[in-house]
C-alpha positions in Angstrom: 15.5 3.9 0.8 15.1 1.4 3.7 12.0 0.5 5.3 11.9 -2.4 7.9 8.5 -3.9 8.2 6.4 -5.8 10.8 3.3 -7.6 11.4 1.8 -5.9 14.5 -0.8 -6.8 16.8 -1.0 -3.4 17.9 1.5 -0.2 17.5 1.5 3.3 18.7 3.5 6.3 18.4 4.1 8.9 21.6 5.6 12.6 21.2 6.1 14.3 24.3 4.2 11.5 26.2 1.2 12.0 24.3 0.1 9.2 22.1 -0.4 10.8 18.3 -0.9 7.9 16.7 -2.2 4.0 16.9 -3.2 1.0 15.3 -4.6 -2.5 15.9 -3.9 -5.8 13.9 -1.6 -4.3 10.9 1.9 -3.0 9.4 4.5 -1.0 11.3 6.6 0.4 8.6 9.6 2.0 9.8 11.5 4.2 7.3 14.6 5.6 6.3 16.1 7.7 3.4 19.1 7.4 2.0 21.2 9.6 -1.0 20.6 8.7 -4.5 16.9 7.4 -3.6 15.1 8.1 -6.8 11.5 9.6 -6.6 9.6 6.1 -7.7 11.0 4.6 -4.4 8.2 5.8 -2.2 5.7 4.5 -4.7 7.2 1.0 -4.8 7.2 0.7 -1.2 3.9 1.5 -0.8 2.9 -0.9 -3.2 5.1 -3.6 -1.9 3.1 -2.8 1.5 -0.4 -2.9 0.7 0.0 -6.1 -1.1 2.1 -8.2 1.3 0.7 -11.5 2.2 2.0 -11.6 5.4 -1.3 -13.0 7.6 -2.0 -16.4 8.3 -5.2 -18.1 6.8 -7.2 -20.8 8.5 -3.9 -23.3 7.3 -1.4 -21.2 9.2 0.4 -20.3 6.5 1.4 -16.5 5.3 -1.4 -16.3 2.4 -3.2 -13.1 3.6 -2.5 -9.2 3.0 -4.3 -6.2 4.8 -7.4 -6.7 3.3 -8.1 -10.5 4.6 -7.6 -9.3 8.1 -9.0 -5.4 8.1 -5.6 -4.3 8.7 -4.1 -0.9 9.0 -0.8 0.9 8.7 1.5 3.1 10.6 4.3 4.7 9.1 7.2 6.1 11.1 10.5 8.0 10.0 13.8 6.2 11.2 16.9 8.0 9.8 18.3 5.6 12.0 18.1 3.0 9.0 20.7 4.6 6.9 23.5 4.2 9.7 26.6 2.1 8.8 27.8 0.4 11.6 30.3 -1.8 9.3 33.7 0.0 10.8 33.8 1.5 14.0 31.8 1.7 17.1 29.5 4.8 16.0 27.4 4.7 13.3 28.1 7.0 10.3 25.4 8.5 8.9 27.0 9.5 5.5 24.4 7.8 3.9 21.1 9.3 5.2 19.6 12.2 2.9 19.8 15.4 4.8 17.0 15.8 6.9 15.1 19.2 4.9 15.1 16.5 1.9 14.2 13.4 4.1 10.9 15.5 5.6 9.7 16.2 2.3 10.3 12.2 0.9 8.7 11.3 4.1 5.6 13.5 3.6 5.3 12.1 -0.1 5.5 8.4 1.5 2.4 9.3 3.7 0.9 11.1 1.1 1.1 8.0 -1.3 0.3 5.6 1.3 -2.7 7.8 2.0 -3.4 7.8 -1.4 -3.1 4.4 -2.8 -3.9 2.4 0.6 -7.6 1.2 0.9 -6.3 0.7 4.6 -6.0 3.0 7.6 -2.6 4.7 7.5 -1.5 6.9 10.4 2.0 8.1 11.0 4.9 9.3 13.2 6.0 12.8 13.3 9.3 13.4 11.4 12.4 14.4 13.4 10.4 14.2 16.5 11.9 12.1 19.5 9.1 9.3 19.3 8.8 6.3 21.7 7.4 3.4 19.5 5.6 0.9 20.8 4.2 -2.8 19.5 3.2 -6.1 19.8 5.2 -8.0 17.0 2.8 -10.4 16.0 4.7 -13.6 15.2 7.6 -12.1 15.1 7.2 -11.5 11.2 10.0 -8.7 10.6 10.9 -8.2 7.0 13.6 -5.3 5.4 12.7 -3.7 2.1 15.5 -1.9 0.6 15.6 0.2 -2.7 16.8 -1.0 -5.4 14.5 -4.1 -5.1 
């Protein structure tokens, strides 16, 4: 499993020109699922995200978590994170989890976020063509990959 986590001032998802999810200040999590990811990967990612101290305190140090800034979370499925571009000019998707399995894993990830997170959680739509917009704050962009 791989995730790209971005600190945002705001972020949104549109499907077919209609906005389906929006957050204010918080974290945008793009999540991709790979073959061999164990069942505990989603829970580990959730715990990592909700505890991240990536918001600046009064001294400008990244020392605050989501609770300190009344933050929100937007989780978006992104199978292209599993793409391999080491060889050739076209990505290989060999490492990506098949769509039916990845759909279940994404649903489980969102469910765990909603159960475990004390912060508002919104999500994108699996296998939809989405427009994802964001105002990256910093920019602060982190990559998390299983195994940690």
